Structures are given as C-alpha cells and as structure tokens.
N, C-alpha and C positions, 0 to 999 in steps of 0.2 A: 729725386726720381727713384734712386735705389731704395731709399727708406720706404717710400710708398709701395713699391713693388714687394719689398720684404714683408710689409704689414699685410698686403693683400694675400700673399702666399700663406702667411701664418694664419690669417682668418679663414682662408679656404681649407687649409689642413684641419683646423679646429672644427669647422663645420662638418667636414667629412668624418672626422672622428666621432662627433656627437651623433651624426646620422647613423654610423655603424653601430654605436651603442644602442640607439633607439631600435634599430632593426633586430639586434640580438635580444633585447628585452622583450620586444613584441613576439619573437619566435618562442622565447622561453614561456611567455604568458600563454601563447596558443597551445603549447605542449601541455602545460599544467591544466588548462581548461579542458583539453581533450581527455586527459587522464581522469580528471574529476568527473567529466561527463560520463565516461564509460564505467568508472568505479561507483560513483554515486555516494559512497560512504564518506569520502573525504569532505564533500560539500556539506553533508548533513552534520558531520562531526564539527566542522568549522562553524557552522551556524549555531549548533548547540553550545559550543564554547563561547561564542560571542554573546548569545542570550544569557548564559550563566554569568558571564562577567558583568553584563548590564544589570542583571537582577541583583547580584552581590553588591554592586556599586549603589544601586537605589536603596537596597536594604540597609547598607552601612550608613548612608546619609540619613535615612529615617531613624535608625537606632541612635545616631549621634544627637539628632534633634530631640528625641524622646528622653534620652539620658540627661541632656542639659536642662530641659524643662523639669524633669523629675528631681534633679538636684535642688532647683529653686523651690519646688514644692516641699521637699524634705526640710529645707531651712525654715519653712513656715510652720510645718506640722512637727510636733514633738513625737507623736506615735501614730502609726497607721495600722488600722485593723485589717486592711486588705493584704498586708504582708502574710498573715496567717492563711488567708484565702488562697494566695498564690502557692503556698506550701501544700494546701489540701488538693489543689488542682494540678500540682506538679508542673506549673508553668515557670519558665526561666525569666521571671519578671519580678520587680519590686512592686509594692502596692502603689507607690507614687508613680511609677512608670505606667501601670495599668490605668491610673486616673488620667494621666496625660493622653493615653490612647483613647480612652472613652471621650474625652473632650474633643479630640481631633475627629473621631468618628461622628460624634454628634454635630459638630460644626459642618462636616462634609454633608451629612444628611440635610441639615438646615439650608445650606447654600444650594444644594441640588433641588430641594423642594421649592425654594424661593425663585430659582431660575425657571421652574416649570409653571408654578401657580401665580407668582408675583404677589403673594399674600403673606405678610410678615408673621401673622399669628399662626398660620398653617406651618410655616417654616420653623417657628419656635416649637410647635408641637412635634414636628418631625425630628428636630434636634434632641428634644427630651426623649422621644421614643427610641432614638438611636442609642442614647446612654442607657436607657432601661434594657434595651435589647442586649447590649454588651454585658450587663449584670446578669441577665437571664442566662446567657451563654456560659458565663462563669459558674453559675449555680448548677446548670445541667452537666457541665464537665465534672464538677465535684461529685455530684450524685452518681454519675456513671462510673467514675473511678472507685467510689466507695462500694458500689454494687459489684464491680469486677473484683475488688479486694475480697468481699465476702464469698464470692464464688470460688476463689482460689484458696481460701483459708483452710478448708478441709484437707486439700492435698498438701498444703504446707505443714499442717500438724502431723500428718502421716509421715512425711519426710523427716521432720524433727524427731518423732518417736523412733523411727527406724535408725536414724543416726545416733541417738542416745543408746539404743541397744547395741549398736556396733562399737561403742566405746568412745564416741565423741563427747566433748563437753557441750554445754548448752550454747556457748558462744561459737564454738566450732560448727555446730549444727546451723546456727544462724548465718555464718559465713558461707556455708554450703548452699543455703536457700538463696542468699544474695547472688551467688554465682549462677545457679542453675535455673531459677524460676524467673519468668518474665515479669514485666511491670503489670500492675502497680505494686504487687506484694514484694517483688524483688527489690524495687527501688526503696520501699519503706524499710525493709529489713536492712538494706545497705546503710540507710541513715542511722538506724540503731547501732550497727556495728561501728560506724564512723564516730558516733557520739561516745560510745564506750572507749574507743581507742584514744580519743583525745582527753580522757580523764573523767568522763561522766560515769555515774552509776547505772547499772542495768535497770534498776527500778525506775529511775527518772527517764531513761531512754524509752522504756516500754510505755510509761504513762504519756510521754510526749507523742509516741506513735499512736496511742489510743485517741488522743485529742485530735490528731490529724485525720484519722480514718473514721472516727465516730461510729464504731461498729459495736453493737451490744454483744455479738458473738466473740469478738476479739477481747472484749472486756472480761469475759469468762476466762480466756487464756491468760491474761495478765494477772488476774486474781489467783488462778491456780499456780502460776509460776512463782508469784511472790510468797504465797503460803508455803509451797514446797521448799523454797529456799530458807524459810524460817524454821519449819518443823520437820522437814525431810519427807521422804516417801518416794514411791516409784513414779517419777515424772512421766516416763514413757507410757505407762498404763493410763495415767490421768489424761494425757494428751490424746490417746486413742479414744477414750470415752468421750471427751469433748469433741473430737473430730466426728464421731458418729452422730452426736447430738446436732452439730452444725450442719452436717449433710442432710439430716432429716428436716431441719428447719428450711434449708434451701429447697428441698423437694416440696415441702408444704407451701412455701412462697410461690413456687412455680405453678402449683395446682390452683392456688388462689388467683394468680394472675390469669390463668386460663379461664377460670369461672367468671371473672369480672371483665373479661376482654370485651364482651358485648356492651356492657355499661360504659366503659371507657370510649369505645368507638361511637356510641350514641352521643356522648358529650361532644366529641370532635365534630361529628356530622351536624349536630344542632348549632354548634358555634360557627361553622363555615357556611351553612346553607343560606342564611340571610345575606352574607357577603357575596356569595356566588350569584344569588338571585338579583341583588342590586347591580352587580357588574353586567349581568345579562340584560336586564331591563335598560340600563344606561346605554349599552351598545345597540340594542334593537330600537329603542324609542327614547332618544335623548330629551326631547321636549316634555315627555311625560315625567321624567325624573328631575328635570331642571329646577322646579320649585323647591324640591327637597333640599337642594344644595345652596340655592341662592336666597331663599326667603328665610326670615328669622325663625319662624315656626318650624320650618323643615330642618334647620340646623339644630334647634333644640330637640326635635324628635330623634335626629341621628345620635345626639349625645346621650339621650335617655336610653335609646336602643343599645348603644355600645355598653353602657354601664350595666344594663339588665343582662346582656349577653355574657359579660364577664362574670357577673354574680351567678348566673345559671351554670356556666361552665365550672366555676369553682365549687359550687354545691354538688354537682354530679361527681366531680373528682373526689370530693370529700366522702361521698357515699361509697364509692367503689374502692377507696383507699383503705384497705383492711390491714392492720398491723399484725404481723405474726412474730 
C-alpha cells in the first residue's frame, strides 16, 4: 500500500512539474510571438534565413549531382572544347559540367512537354530545343562580355599609359587595372597577372587573353606591346594613340548600330508576327486552326514556314550586320 501511494505521489509530482514547464514554454512562446508581431523584422529575417538555407541545400545537392556526372563524362572524353567557352563566358563551370546541365535542362523540357502534349516526337523536339537554347545563351553571354570588354578597352589603355608616365612598370600598371577596373576587363587582366606570377611569359599571357576576348582592337594592343618590348620606344604614347583609335571605332560602331536599328527591328517583328497571329487565331477560333496542327499537310506547312522564317530572319540580320 505504501509503495502504491509513493508511486502515485511521484507520478503526480512529475505531472505537475511537466505541466509547469509546458506553461512556462507557452508563455515564452507567446512573448516571442508578440515581440515578432510588433517588430516584424525578426519574422522576415528568420524567414529569409530559412529560405537561404533551403536554397543553399538544394544548390549544393544539384552541384554534387552535376560534378559526379561531369567526372564520368571527363573519363570518357579526352578533351572538351567547351572548357575554353566557359573561360570566354567567365562561367565557374567546366565544359563537362555544362554538358551535364544541358542534358538535364533538355530532359526537363522534354518531360514537361510530354506531360502537356502526350506526343513523344514533340517532347523530343522540345528537349533538343532546350539544349540548343542553352548553347545560344552561352554564345550570347560570350558576345556580350566581348562587347563590354571592347567598350572598356579605351579607358584601360588610358590608365596604363598614365601609370607608365607615373613610373610604373607594365606589370604594375596591369596590377592596378586588375584592382581598379570592373569585370570583364579587370577579370581578364587579373588572369594575365596570375599567369605571369606562376612563371608564364608576358607574351604568352597576352596572347591567351587575346584568344579569350577575340577582340581585333586588343590585338593591336598586344602587337604594339610585343614590338615595343623587342625594339623599345615610348609605350605610353603608343597606347594613347591606340586608345584614341579604339574610341573612334567604338563611336563609329554605335553610329552604325543606330542607323541599322530599323532594319534589325524589322527582322524581329517579321519573325514574331506569324507566331503572334497564330496564337491569336488559335485562341479566338480553335476549330479554324485545328487542321493546321492535326493534319499531315498542315504540319508540313508549319515546318516549311518555320524554316523560311528562320532563313528570312538570318538574311535580314546578315544585311544589317555591318563590320566596322
């Protein structure tokens, strides 16, 4: 009897203690909720931190998958030409990793299209279009970076010339450019400095930089620097002359772009007009457009129209693309 009474008292005391802890925890939670309600910032900060952690976790898992698949691709391929493309675009990826990402994106587009249309050949075309779209994005990124490099080149040469007049060496002037100028020219110059610091020659580093940027203007700079290092001369004055020439070229390119803007816009409008008209007619009168998509003759007509649209767009772009 005494044992049962002692157990009952012990259980009762334990329950009261747990109840007291629960009440205290609830009061603390209520106080915290009230403070967060009136402040507002704490809730937002906590939500942002949680979202950032989730994003980092998802990104980390995706990167691990891509890296593992890329290692298998590297074991199969001896050399990858996309590695150089990644350097040109300044993307922190290997060529094999970019190939894996293209395959994943193409598969995602194919699966999504298959779920919507339930037609395998359309899903296959969508997957191929996704891969092509990724390659197009890479090319656009490279061209934009090269254009930005050309626009910064005149300022860079002016800074190098002024640094040489102030008593800096050529490599010290390049280190100044790497610190002070923004990307892409600051990044490219920093690569040259790093390549020279690890034992490479300046000539090789400049030639590698020229291969990455593919700029005819910078090719003049490389030629002038290499000749000056062999025969001597006033490099600051030479760079000032080249800087003036490059700035005039940039000004002329902008004038040409302004004069050809109407032609480029005409090509875009003519390319998008049939697509917009087809979407409008399909929305307004689906029965009218249904034979075009369901019958064989209509599908052939769509394929021919797409090919002709692409050819016309490329021809217009070729006409208005004036090299300066």
